[in-house]
C-alpha positions in Angstrom: 19.6 -23.4 -54.1 16.5 -24.7 -52.3 18.1 -25.9 -49.7 20.3 -23.4 -48.9 17.4 -20.8 -48.9 15.1 -23.2 -46.1 18.4 -23.1 -43.9 18.7 -19.2 -44.3 14.9 -18.8 -43.2 15.8 -21.2 -40.1 18.6 -19.2 -38.7 16.5 -16.1 -39.2 13.5 -17.6 -36.7 14.9 -19.6 -34.8 14.5 -17.6 -31.1 17.0 -20.1 -29.2 20.2 -18.7 -31.5 19.6 -15.0 -30.3 20.8 -16.4 -26.7 24.4 -17.8 -28.0 25.9 -15.1 -27.0 24.5 -13.9 -23.6 25.2 -16.7 -20.5 21.9 -18.3 -19.3 21.5 -18.4 -16.0 19.5 -19.1 -13.1 18.0 -16.2 -10.9 15.4 -15.6 -7.8 11.6 -14.9 -9.2 10.1 -11.7 -9.1 7.1 -10.1 -9.6 6.4 -6.3 -10.6 4.0 -4.7 -8.4 2.7 -1.0 -7.8 2.8 0.4 -4.4 -0.2 3.4 -3.9 -1.6 5.7 -2.0 -2.4 9.5 -1.6 -0.6 12.2 -0.7 -1.3 14.0 3.0 0.6 17.9 4.4 3.9 17.0 6.8 2.1 18.5 9.7 -0.9 19.7 10.8 -1.6 21.9 14.1 -4.1 23.4 16.2 -3.9 26.7 16.7 -4.9 28.1 20.1 -5.5 30.7 22.4 -3.5 31.5 25.0 -5.4 34.3 26.7 -9.1 35.3 26.9 -11.3 38.2 24.8 -12.9 39.6 22.2 -12.2 38.5 18.1 -11.8 41.9 16.5 -10.1 40.3 13.2 -9.2 36.8 11.0 -7.5 37.9 8.4 -7.3 34.1 6.8 -10.1 32.2 5.5 -9.9 28.5 4.9 -7.5 27.6 1.9 -5.4 30.5 2.4 -2.2 30.7 2.6 -0.5 32.3 5.9 1.5 35.3 5.3 2.7 38.0 7.7 -0.5 39.0 9.5 -1.5 37.8 12.4 -4.2 35.3 11.9 -6.3 36.2 14.7 -6.4 39.7 16.7 -7.5 39.7 20.0 -9.2 43.5 21.3 -6.5 44.6 23.4 -8.0 47.7 25.4 -8.0 46.7 28.7 -4.0 45.4 28.6 -3.3 48.6 27.1 -5.0 50.3 30.0 -2.9 48.3 32.4 0.4 48.9 30.2 -0.3 52.8 30.5 -0.8 52.4 33.7 2.3 50.8 34.8 4.3 53.8 32.5 3.1 56.1 34.8 3.6 54.5 37.8 7.3 54.3 36.6 7.3 58.0 36.0 5.9 58.7 39.5 8.8 56.5 40.8 11.5 58.3 38.1 10.6 61.6 40.2 10.5 60.3 43.8 14.2 58.5 42.6 15.4 61.8 41.5 14.1 63.6 44.9 15.3 60.9 47.0 18.5 60.8 45.1 18.5 64.8 45.9 18.2 64.5 49.4 20.8 61.8 50.0 22.9 64.5 48.1 22.0 66.9 50.5 22.2 64.6 54.0 25.8 63.4 53.2 27.0 66.9 52.4 25.3 67.7 56.1 27.0 64.9 57.7 30.0 65.5 56.6 30.0 69.4 57.6 29.0 67.6 61.1 31.2 65.3 61.4 34.3 68.0 60.6 32.8 70.0 63.3 32.5 67.2 66.1 36.2 66.4 65.5 36.6 69.8 66.0 35.0 70.0 69.3 32.5 72.2 67.7 29.3 70.0 67.6 27.9 67.2 69.3 28.1 63.7 69.4 24.2 64.1 69.9 24.0 65.6 66.6 26.6 64.0 64.7 24.6 60.7 65.2 21.3 62.3 64.1 22.8 63.5 61.0 24.7 60.1 60.4 21.0 58.2 61.0 19.0 61.0 58.5 21.9 59.9 55.9 21.3 56.0 56.4 17.4 56.3 56.2 17.5 58.3 53.0 19.8 55.8 51.3 17.7 52.6 52.6 14.4 54.7 50.9 16.4 55.4 47.5 17.3 51.8 47.5 13.7 50.9 48.1 12.5 52.6 45.4 15.0 51.1 42.9 13.5 47.9 44.0 10.1 49.1 43.3 11.1 50.6 39.9 12.4 47.3 39.0 9.3 45.4 40.2 7.1 47.5 37.6 9.7 47.4 35.1 8.9 43.7 35.4 6.0 44.3 35.6 5.4 46.0 32.6 7.4 43.8 30.9 5.0 40.8 31.4 2.0 43.0 30.2 3.6 43.9 27.1 4.4 40.1 26.8 0.6 39.5 27.4 0.0 41.8 25.1 2.2 40.2 22.4 -0.2 37.0 22.6 -3.5 39.2 21.5 -1.8 38.6 17.8 -2.3 35.1 17.1 0.3 33.9 14.1 0.6 30.8 12.4 3.5 29.2 10.9 3.6 31.4 7.5 3.7 29.7 3.8 1.3 27.1 6.1 -2.3 26.8 4.6 -5.9 27.0 7.0 -7.8 23.5 6.4 -10.3 24.3 9.3 -11.4 27.5 10.7 -13.1 27.2 14.0 -14.0 30.4 15.7 -15.1 34.3 13.5 -14.4 38.1 14.5 -17.0 39.0 17.3 -16.7 35.7 19.0 -15.3 35.2 23.1 -12.0 32.9 23.1 -10.7 31.3 26.6 -6.9 30.6 26.9 -6.6 27.0 25.5 -9.4 27.4 23.2 -9.0 25.7 19.8 -9.6 28.6 16.7 -8.3 27.1 13.7 -6.0 24.3 12.1 -3.2 24.8 9.8 -1.5 22.1 7.8 2.0 22.3 5.9 1.8 21.4 2.3 5.1 22.9 1.2 6.0 19.4 1.8 4.0 16.3 0.9 4.0 12.8 2.2 2.6 9.4 1.7 1.9 7.2 3.9 1.8 3.4 3.1 1.4 -0.5 4.4 3.5 -2.5 3.3 4.6 -6.1 3.8 8.1 -7.5 4.5 8.7 -8.0 1.5 7.9 -4.8 0.0 9.5 -3.1 2.6 12.9 -4.8 1.7 12.8 -4.3 -2.0 11.9 -0.4 -1.0 15.0 -0.7 1.3 17.5 -1.6 -1.9 16.3 1.3 -3.6 18.1 4.5 -3.8 18.0 7.3 -1.0 16.3 8.8 -3.4 14.1 7.2 -6.2 11.3 8.0 -8.5 8.4 7.6 -8.5 5.0 9.3 -10.3 2.3 11.6 -8.5 -0.9 12.0 -10.8 1.1 10.3 -13.7 4.3 12.5 -13.8 7.5 12.2 -12.5 8.7 12.7 -8.8 11.3 11.9 -6.2 10.7 10.1 -3.4 12.3 8.7 0.1 11.6 7.0 3.0 10.8 9.7 6.0 10.1 7.2 8.6 9.6 3.5 9.4 7.4 2.6 12.2 9.0 -0.9 13.5 5.8 -1.6 15.2 3.9 -4.8 13.3 0.3 -4.7 13.1 -1.1 -7.9 13.9 -4.4 -7.0 11.9 -2.9 -6.5 8.4 0.3 -8.3 9.0 1.8 -5.1 7.6 4.4 -2.0 8.9 3.5 1.4 8.3 6.1 4.1 6.8 6.1 7.3 5.6 7.5 8.8 2.1 7.9 12.3 1.7 8.0 13.3 -2.0 10.0 16.4 -3.7 10.2 17.7 -7.5 6.5 17.7 -7.7 5.3 20.4 -10.1 1.8 20.5 -9.0 0.2 23.0 -6.0 0.5 20.9 -2.9 -2.9 19.4 -1.4 -4.3 16.4 -0.1 -5.5 13.3 -2.4 -2.9 13.4 -4.9 -2.3 9.7 -6.3 1.0 8.5 -5.7 2.2 5.3 -7.6 5.8 3.3 -7.4 6.5 0.2 -9.6 8.3 -2.1 -7.4 9.6 -5.9 -8.0 9.8 -8.1 -5.2 11.1 -11.7 -4.6 8.4 -14.4 -5.5 8.5 -18.0 -5.0 10.7 -20.2 -7.3 13.3 -19.1 -9.6 13.7 -17.8 -13.3 15.4 -19.3 -16.2 15.8 -18.2 -19.9 13.2 -20.1 -22.4 16.8 -20.9 -24.2 17.8 -23.1 -21.5 14.8 -25.2 -21.6 14.8 -28.5 -23.4 10.5 -29.5 -23.6 10.4 -32.5 -25.3 7.1 -34.6 -24.9 5.8 -32.4 -22.1 8.8 -33.1 -20.2 10.7 -29.7 -19.7 14.4 -30.1 -18.1 17.6 -27.6 -18.5 21.5 -29.1 -18.2 24.1 -27.2 -15.9 26.7 -26.0 -17.8 29.6 -27.0 -15.3 28.5 -30.2 -14.5 26.3 -31.6 -17.9 23.7 -32.9 -15.2 20.4 -32.7 -16.5 17.8 -31.1 -14.3 14.0 -31.8 -14.9 11.9 -29.3 -13.7 8.6 -27.7 -12.9 7.4 -25.1 -14.9 4.9 -22.2 -13.0 4.3 -19.4 -15.3 6.5 -17.3 -17.9 7.2 -13.8 -18.3 9.5 -11.7 -20.8 11.2 -14.6 -22.4 11.9 -16.2 -19.1 10.5 -19.3 -17.5 8.8 -19.1 -13.5 9.5 -22.6 -12.3 10.0 -24.1 -8.6 12.8 -24.1 -6.6 15.4 -27.5 -6.8 18.2 -28.0 -4.9 20.3 -28.8 -7.5 19.4 -24.9 -9.0 21.3 -22.7 -6.8 21.0 -18.7 -7.5 23.6 -17.9 -10.3 23.9 -21.1 -11.8 24.7 -21.1 -15.6 22.8 -23.3 -17.7 23.8 -24.9 -21.5 21.9 -24.0 -24.6 19.9 -27.0 -25.7 
């Protein structure tokens, strides 16, 4: 009875039996790392002025989100005067055109009347030619007024377009990160006024080694990560193929999605990643380690191979690579 009890205790405690139903396979050694970085805005742009003038109003301060209102409003007094003058000139031309159209109509009737008299030998050819010339000159004057009006209408459109530049807008939904000028200041063309950033979409710039990049590219198109300890979804936005000789790494950019926190820079991003390391891993259950002489037995050939143990992790031993042990080789349980 005592022998039976001891045997049952041995069966319960012996760890090697737990692998009896599992295949003992040689695998590539891996190590777990965590890529960390900090969020940035997806895009930052400088808001500049296209015209010169005095700033009347600044509708957003640093940290504010851009809405419907223009960011900066430039004094439009002088451009308004020019627009008003152009409109008055067009009205004057309209009156002149009406007058000239009326004269052309009259001269056409007069020419037709004299032409009939000339054909009936009741008017001289000189009088007919004079009427024809008057009609011709009136038509040319009408065409000249039409062209002049077209030029003024083009000038008016240009002035209205220039006036629209007095209201300086920034992309709606972006956030002001820097304000350079205030109300009452004088600005000039191409002068930077502020900076705005798009924090609706966050990115994380990283520098990675070739092994880390290879592991990243094996992940799904969208993979799980963490932002400030909370789960999010990330994907690779771009990979810069230019190699940094100082760091011996490549620059990449990840774009984040499904985060609940308000977008801002400096949020801590982390991504657990398994990358390939030197050596192989074999299950502990496949290793015979008597007299400090560790070895494994290949199931297919029955050949025993001496191994060099480099470390251990979670039921596996990390061993030095051996020409007799290829990836996927099945081992015997001792």
